[in-house]
C-alpha positions as CSV (number, residue, x, y, z in Angstrom):
1,M,313.9,49.5,194.5
2,I,313.8,51.8,197.6
3,L,311.9,55.0,197.1
4,F,311.3,58.0,199.3
5,A,307.7,57.9,200.7
6,D,306.4,61.2,199.2
7,Q,302.7,61.9,199.0
8,P,301.9,59.5,196.1
9,K,303.5,56.6,198.0
10,I,301.8,57.2,201.3
11,C,299.1,54.6,200.6
12,D,301.8,52.0,200.1
13,L,303.5,53.0,203.4
14,R,300.3,52.8,205.3
15,K,299.5,49.3,203.9
16,L,302.8,48.1,205.4
17,I,302.7,49.8,208.8
18,C,299.1,48.8,209.7
19,E,300.4,45.4,210.7
20,N,300.3,44.3,214.4
21,N,304.1,44.3,214.5
22,I,306.5,46.2,216.8
23,Y,308.5,47.6,213.9
24,A,305.4,48.6,212.0
25,C,304.1,50.3,215.2
26,K,307.3,52.4,215.6
27,I,307.1,53.6,212.0
28,A,303.4,54.2,212.2
29,C,303.8,56.2,215.4
30,L,306.5,58.4,213.8
31,F,304.4,58.9,210.8
32,E,301.2,59.8,212.7
33,S,303.2,62.1,215.0
34,Y,305.2,64.0,212.4
35,G,304.0,63.1,208.9
36,L,306.0,64.5,206.0
37,K,306.3,68.0,207.4
38,Y,309.7,67.7,209.1
39,D,313.1,67.1,207.7
40,F,314.2,65.0,210.8
41,A,311.4,62.4,210.1
42,E,311.7,60.6,206.8
43,F,310.2,57.4,205.3
44,W,310.9,55.1,202.5
45,V,309.3,52.0,200.9
46,Q,311.1,49.1,199.2
47,Y,309.4,47.6,196.2
48,E,309.7,44.2,194.6
49,N,307.8,43.6,191.3
50,N,306.0,46.9,192.0
51,M,304.7,45.7,195.3
52,P,305.6,47.4,198.6
53,V,307.5,44.9,200.7
54,T,309.5,47.0,203.3
55,A,308.9,50.2,205.3
56,I,311.8,52.2,206.6
57,S,311.8,55.3,208.8
58,K,314.5,57.7,210.1
59,F,314.1,60.0,213.1
60,Y,317.1,62.1,213.2
61,G,319.7,59.3,212.8
62,D,317.7,56.5,214.3
63,M,316.3,54.1,211.7
64,T,313.6,51.4,212.0
65,V,313.0,48.6,209.4
66,F,309.7,46.8,209.0
67,A,310.6,43.8,206.8
68,T,308.6,41.1,205.2
69,D,309.5,37.7,203.6
70,K,309.9,39.6,200.3
71,T,312.5,42.1,201.6
72,D,315.7,42.4,199.6
73,Y,318.2,42.6,202.4
74,D,321.2,43.1,200.2
75,E,319.6,46.2,198.7
76,L,318.4,47.3,202.1
77,K,321.9,47.0,203.7
78,E,323.4,49.1,200.9
79,F,320.7,51.7,201.2
80,L,321.2,52.0,205.0
81,L,324.9,52.5,204.6
82,I,324.5,55.1,201.9
83,T,321.8,57.0,203.7
84,G,323.7,57.1,207.0
85,F,322.4,56.3,210.4
86,S,323.2,56.5,214.1
87,S,321.3,53.2,214.8
88,V,319.2,50.7,212.9
89,L,316.5,48.7,214.7
90,S,315.3,45.5,212.9
91,E,313.9,42.0,213.4
92,R,316.8,40.4,211.6
93,E,320.5,41.1,212.1
94,I,321.3,43.2,209.0
95,F,324.8,44.2,210.2
96,P,327.3,42.1,212.1
97,E,328.0,42.7,215.8
98,S,324.6,44.1,216.4
99,Y,323.2,44.3,219.9
100,S,320.3,41.9,220.4
101,G,317.5,41.8,222.9
102,I,314.1,40.2,223.5
103,V,310.7,41.3,222.2
104,M,307.7,40.3,224.3
105,E,304.0,40.8,223.6
106,K,300.6,40.6,225.1
107,F,297.1,41.7,224.2
108,S,295.7,44.5,226.4
109,A,292.5,44.1,228.2
110,N,290.3,46.5,230.1
111,Q,290.9,46.4,233.8
112,D,289.8,48.4,236.7
113,I,293.2,50.0,237.4
114,T,293.6,53.7,238.2
115,V,296.8,55.6,238.3
116,D,297.8,59.2,237.6
117,V,298.4,60.4,234.1
118,A,301.9,61.7,234.4
119,S,301.5,65.1,232.9
120,D,304.6,66.7,234.3
121,L,307.3,65.4,232.0
122,N,310.0,67.3,233.9
123,E,309.1,65.1,236.9
124,V,309.1,62.0,234.7
125,Y,312.5,62.9,233.2
126,R,314.1,63.4,236.7
127,L,312.9,59.9,237.8
128,L,314.1,58.3,234.6
129,K,317.5,59.9,234.9
130,S,317.8,58.7,238.5
131,C,317.3,55.1,237.3
132,E,319.7,55.3,234.4
133,S,322.2,52.4,234.1
134,D,324.3,50.6,231.5
135,T,321.3,49.0,230.0
136,F,318.8,51.8,230.6
137,E,319.7,54.9,228.7
138,V,317.7,58.1,228.8
139,P,317.8,60.7,225.9
140,C,319.0,64.2,226.5
141,Y,316.5,66.5,228.2
142,E,315.5,68.6,225.2
143,D,315.0,65.6,222.9
144,F,312.9,63.7,225.4
145,I,310.6,66.7,226.3
146,L,310.1,67.8,222.7
147,D,309.4,64.3,221.3
148,I,307.2,62.9,224.1
149,S,305.2,66.1,224.6
150,H,304.6,66.2,220.8
151,K,303.5,62.6,220.7
152,I,301.2,63.0,223.7
153,R,299.5,65.9,221.9
154,H,299.0,63.7,218.8
155,G,297.7,60.7,220.7
156,T,300.8,58.5,219.9
157,A,302.2,58.3,223.4
158,L,300.8,57.9,227.0
159,C,302.6,58.3,230.3
160,V,301.3,57.2,233.7
161,G,302.8,57.3,237.2
162,V,302.3,56.5,240.9
163,H,302.8,59.3,243.4
164,E,303.5,59.1,247.1
165,N,303.3,62.2,249.3
166,G,303.2,64.3,246.2
167,K,306.3,62.7,244.7
168,L,306.4,60.6,241.5
169,V,307.9,57.3,242.5
170,S,307.1,55.1,239.5
171,T,306.3,55.6,235.9
172,A,305.9,53.9,232.5
173,M,304.9,55.1,229.1
174,T,304.2,54.0,225.6
175,V,307.3,55.1,223.7
176,A,305.4,54.4,220.5
177,Q,301.7,53.9,219.9
178,S,299.6,53.3,216.8
179,K,295.9,52.4,216.1
180,N,296.7,48.7,216.5
181,C,299.7,48.5,218.8
182,G,301.6,50.1,221.6
183,I,305.3,49.7,222.7
184,I,305.8,50.2,226.5
185,G,309.1,51.5,227.7
186,A,310.7,53.9,230.2
187,V,309.4,51.7,233.1
188,A,311.2,53.0,236.2
189,T,310.7,53.1,240.0
190,D,312.6,55.2,242.5
191,K,315.1,53.0,244.2
192,N,313.5,53.7,247.6
193,Y,310.2,52.4,246.4
194,R,311.1,49.2,244.5
195,H,309.6,45.8,245.2
196,S,306.3,47.5,246.1
197,G,304.5,46.5,242.9
198,Y,304.4,50.0,241.5
199,G,306.1,49.2,238.2
200,G,303.6,46.4,237.5
201,I,300.7,48.7,238.4
202,C,302.0,51.3,235.9
203,V,302.4,48.7,233.1
204,N,299.0,47.2,233.7
205,A,297.4,50.6,233.7
206,L,298.9,51.4,230.3
207,C,297.7,48.1,229.0
208,S,294.2,48.9,230.1
209,L,294.3,52.3,228.6
210,L,295.4,50.9,225.2
211,N,292.0,49.2,224.7
212,D,292.5,45.8,223.2
213,R,295.7,46.6,221.2
214,K,298.7,44.4,221.0
215,I,301.3,45.5,223.4
216,F,305.1,45.0,223.0
217,I,308.1,45.6,225.1
218,M,311.8,45.3,224.3
219,R,314.1,44.1,227.1
220,N,317.7,43.1,227.7
221,E,318.1,39.4,227.0
222,F,319.1,38.8,230.6
223,E,316.9,41.2,232.5
224,N,313.2,41.5,233.6
225,E,311.9,38.3,232.0
226,H,310.1,37.1,235.2
227,F,308.7,40.6,235.8
228,Y,307.0,40.8,232.4
229,I,305.9,37.2,232.3
230,S,304.1,37.8,235.6
231,L,302.2,40.6,233.9
232,G,301.1,38.4,231.0
233,F,303.8,39.0,228.4
234,K,305.3,36.2,226.4
235,N,308.6,36.0,224.6
236,K,308.1,36.7,220.9
237,G,311.5,36.8,219.3
238,K,314.6,38.9,219.1
239,F,315.3,42.5,218.0
240,Y,318.6,43.8,216.7
241,I,320.1,47.3,217.0
242,K,323.2,48.3,215.1
243,R,324.8,51.5,216.4
244,R,327.5,53.3,214.4
245,M,330.5,54.8,216.2
246,K,330.4,58.6,216.1
């Protein structure tokens, strides 16, 4: 049975999303950032024999599934179809013809690394858009600014950068962050400053700021493996995203 996570079921949701898991981290970040106050952020719990076994979140149309070995995937698939989604992110391929990529992880450690906290999100957005490609998509300006600034205020996101001559030339951020984990994304370097080590400096700085949490990244299956291995990440498994045609 899948039930909406209203106030009486929050304890069950929290039990699930406290795990050191990339999907639990995304749901925990969304919950800590927005709670139950906004219509565009929704949460559900799947129960088996009255025990919580699956957590589900929806941010606008994007859904994330944190499953366990007790998850009922048949019920879950039917629920997702009925509820409607723009995308579903999960550890297992729930729908056929899903896009797959690689999850990597490492434990953060305190290091003596200093970079700027990238407080000007307009500057960050301009850099990200300049690096956009077929495999690196950037949300629309309004969605990016509103979501990331809100998360930074609530301590569920961080953004760092390297400047040269007053210009932001490299950046990275935690696109989701919880008490136990962080997910690093939006790693980008101006094309004129690549191969200078700035991207690695930004990622390492974020890892240091996350204070012994488990750190995850999601990458294209055929890109950036050597870069992240050189920074101490290890391949963990696959992720699957199913996007519905509009």
